[in-house]
N, C-alpha and C positions, 0 to 999 in steps of 0.2 A: 576469627573466620575474617581473609580477606579478599575484598573483594577488586575483581579486574574486570576490562576490556577487552578485548584483541582487536585493537584498534584497525580500523578500515581507512583507504583513503576516498576522499568523496570531493572530488570535481564535478564543477557544475557540468551536467549533462543536458540538461533544458528537458529532462524527463522524471516519472516518477519514483526510477530506483536512484538517483545520486541524492535526491532531498530526503526518501527516505530514510537512509540509510546515514546521511549528514544528521538529521534528528536526531536518533537512535543514540547517537554517538554523544550529541550534546544532553540527554538525558540523562545518559549516564555521567556526565561531569557535575548536572546536576543534584545527585543522589550518592555523589563520595566515593563512583566507582573508580577506583584508578587504571591507568594506562599501562600497558606491561611495552610499550614503544610508542614512538613517535613516528606514524609512517612518512616513507620518504614520498614524492613527486615521481621519482623515477623506479620502474617497476623492479629491475634486477636488484636495485637496494633494498626495496621492500623486502624482496626475498628472504636477502641475508637477514635481513632485520628479526622477520619471522623464525629463519632455522634458530638464530639465537635466543628468541624469546622460548623454542621450545625447549632447547638445553637447560633453561633454567629449570630451579626448582622450584615451585609454587605449591609447596606441603598445605594440609590444610585451605588453600585455597580456592576461589570461586569465580572461575573465567567465565565471560558474556563474550558470547562470538556470534556475532551476525551472519547469516547463511543464505544465498551463498555471496561470498565475500573474500574466503579464507580458503587456499589451496586445500583440496580436500586431506593430502598426506598430511598437512601439518594438523589437522584436525583429530586424525589417527595418531599422530604422534602422542600428543596432547594427551589422549586417552590413555595411553598407556602410563603413564605416569602416575605414581602413588598417591593419593592423597588430596588429590585434586579434583572439584566437581565443574562438571561442563553446561552452561546454558546455551541454548542457542533460540535466538530470537531468527525467526524464517520469517525471508520478504520473497522467495518462489521455491514452488517444489516441483524439479528440473522434469520429473519422470509425468508427470500432469501433461507436460507441452510436449511427449515423446523426445526430449532431448535425450533422456535416459534411460534405466528401467526400473521398476519399481525397485528389485534387488537388490543393484547397485546402489540408489539413492539409499532405501533402509539401510545398507552397510557402513555408511556415513554417518545419517541422521540418529543409529541405536550408539554414537559414539557420546552422546550426549543424554546427562542423568536428567534432564529438564528440557521443555519446548515449551517456545512461546506461541500459538499457532493462530492463523488469522481470527477463526470462527467453527463451531462446531463440526461445518460440514469437511474442513480439512484435517479438524481432526478424526472422523471418523475415517476419513480415506489411510491416515499414519495407521489406526489401528488395524485397519483391515488388510495393509499392507506390514505388519508384521513389526511396527514401532513398539517395542517394551518400556519407554521411560515416561515418565510424568509430562503432564500437560495443560497448559494452561493457557485459554482462550482470551486473544485481546478485545477483539469485538469491532474495531474501527482503527486505522492508524493516525495517529497525532501528526499534525503538520504545525508547526511552530513559525510563527508569527506574531504580530504586532494587532491586536485585537480593537484597539482602540482606533487606528489608524484607518482613517475613511476605504470605502469599498467603492465598487461601481453600483447604484442603485437596483435593487432589486422588485422591480414590478409588473403585475399582470402581461404578459402577451406571449405574440408565437414567436420567440427567439430563444434559439436553443443553442449554447456552448458546447462543443468538444476539445477537451486539450488532452495532448498525447504526441505519440509517433505515426503521424498520418500515413506515413509509407506502408505500417503495416496495418490500418484500417482498412478491408476490403471493403467495409459496407459501404465506405463513404461516396463512391460514385452512384448508388442507388440512392441518398438523400434527395434527387432531383424528382424522382416522383413523387414526395410530398410536400405539395406546390403549396399548401396552408401553413409551413412552417418554415421558418426562413434560419441557416446556419450561420455562425459564425466559429471558425477554427483556426485554434494553435496549436503550433508544434512544428516537430522537423516535418518538411514536406517537399517532395522534391515530383508529386505526381499533375502533371500537367490536367487531368482529367477534374482534379479537385478543383482548381482554379478555373475550370469552366463551369462548375454547376450554378445554373441561373439564380439560384434560392441560398447562394452561402458564399460568403468574405471568409478571405482567409487574412488573418491577423498575424503570422508571424512570429518567431518565439519571442518570448519573455523569458528570461530568468527565474527559474522555479522559488525565490523568495520574494517575489516583484508580482507575478502573475497574481497574488489572490486579489490586489487590490487595483487590478485594470482589466481583470473579467469581466464581460460587458454579458446581456443576456438577462431572460426571467429563469431559464432552467440549466442544468450541466447535464450532460448524456453520459451516462456510462453503458456503453454498449463495445461487441466485439465479434472479430468472427467476417463472415462473407456475406451476411444476409440481411436485412432487415425485417423480413417477417418471423425473426428468431435469431437467438447466438447461435452460430452453429462454426463448425472445422475445429481445430482444435485449439484457437483464440477464445474461440465463445466457448467451450466447453470448458475450459480451464474457469471462467465467471462463475460455476457451480461451484468451485474450491475456493477461490483467493477474496481478497481485500482490494478491490484494484485503489491505488492512493490518487485518483480523480476523482475518488467522492470525497478526502477529507479534503482535497484544494476546494472540491465545487462549494463545503461546507464554508469553510474558512474565507471564501468570497463572497457569500451571503446568500450563497445560489440554491435554491429548492432542486430537487436530484430526478431524474427521468432514468431510470435502471428497468433489467430485464426483470421477469418475474417470477424468472427459475435460477437467479443469481443467489449464491451463496448470501449476497449483502442485502436481498430484498427484505426479510427479515426484520432486518438492524433497521431498514429504511420504514417499512409501516409499524413497527413498535415507537421508535421517536417522531412519527409522523412529518419526515422530513422530503416526501415530494412521491412521485404518482411509480407504482411499479406495474411495469405493461407487459404484456403477450410478444407483441411489435411494435415498429416503429409507426405505422399505420394508426394501432390503437393510440398510441400515445397522441400522436397527431388529436384524434377526436376526443381525447380525455383532455388536451390542453382547451382545444376550442370549447369546451363544454366547461368549464372549472369557474368558478365561483370567485370572486374576485374575496371576498370575505374567507374564502377556503386555501384560496391562496397565501392571505396574510396570515393565517392561522402557522404554514408551513413555515414560512419566512421569520416566524418569532420564533418557532421551534429551532430551525437552522442555526439563530443568532444562539440561543441556548447551548447548542450543543458548540460553534465555533470558539465560545469560549473556552471551554475543557479541551478542542483539541488546541488549542494555542498554548496552553499552560505544559501541554505533556500526559493530562490526565490517565488514558487509557494505556501506555507502554508504562507510565510510575505505579501504574496500582498492580498490572501483569508483572510485575519486578519486584514490590511489595509482597505480594502474595508468593513469590519462589524463596524469598530472602528470609522471610517469616518461616515457612516450612521449614528450612536449611538451618533457622535456629534453633526450631521447636526440635529438631533431631539432634542438634547437636549436644542438648544437654540431655538427652533421653537416656 
């Protein structure tokens, strides 16, 4: 049984998507999962490389594919090859965000024999919409970094950092109503309204491999949608299913987190005691104001324990090992 990764091109995007895919590719290498090809930086050449990879016959091969990252037609073409097992690592599900239909997406996802899903909520969505293969839940995305390199201090206070594509975060202008909190904003930003918030500072764009060491604040915020009294709209609803990569960033930066209590990652945050789960950002303001220093310090200790695991790729390696072990068992039955 030969193990391969269907390589993806991962330039710096100053966002979660590029870092997550780059880290998964690195974890593949650390687990001795070989390359089908080395992707060019030029899209046309990459398409030709993918076409050539499909034409090769990989009998008795297990091919790991990050999704979405490869053209759907290539996934379907690989599925038609005999003796090949396809394992998909899910980064996003487009149909939850209204970018495709569940029927169309399940047609592609059912090409995979195995999927590594974010969490039980996402797995439930997959099952309810017709995915028939095997599933392993990831738990949380890893964030490869140097855990010995110092990060900015995590101390009790009312400063909350938020990292991501600020232009897509429609709730940000309403942060001005939370006068007891101060916000530090990192990421892509072209909105003057954000720069004008009285209780927010824009800290610019920092490369994804560097930002864990430069992120300031007492808490990291996981929020999306159009409102601060709950996560609403298509992007807010998406939090019910996905693992936001910014959660992994905040942990890697040593920060306790604030997350919506209906988010798919809320049970993970409560289980590992790494932050606050809140109904609204007004609720977050109240909880932060009343938080005892010893409770905060306990959160920080749990964050640092988890930080070590994310730095080593623990969660993705565990999920991949689960799949590989099961395939090896089936091979010898």
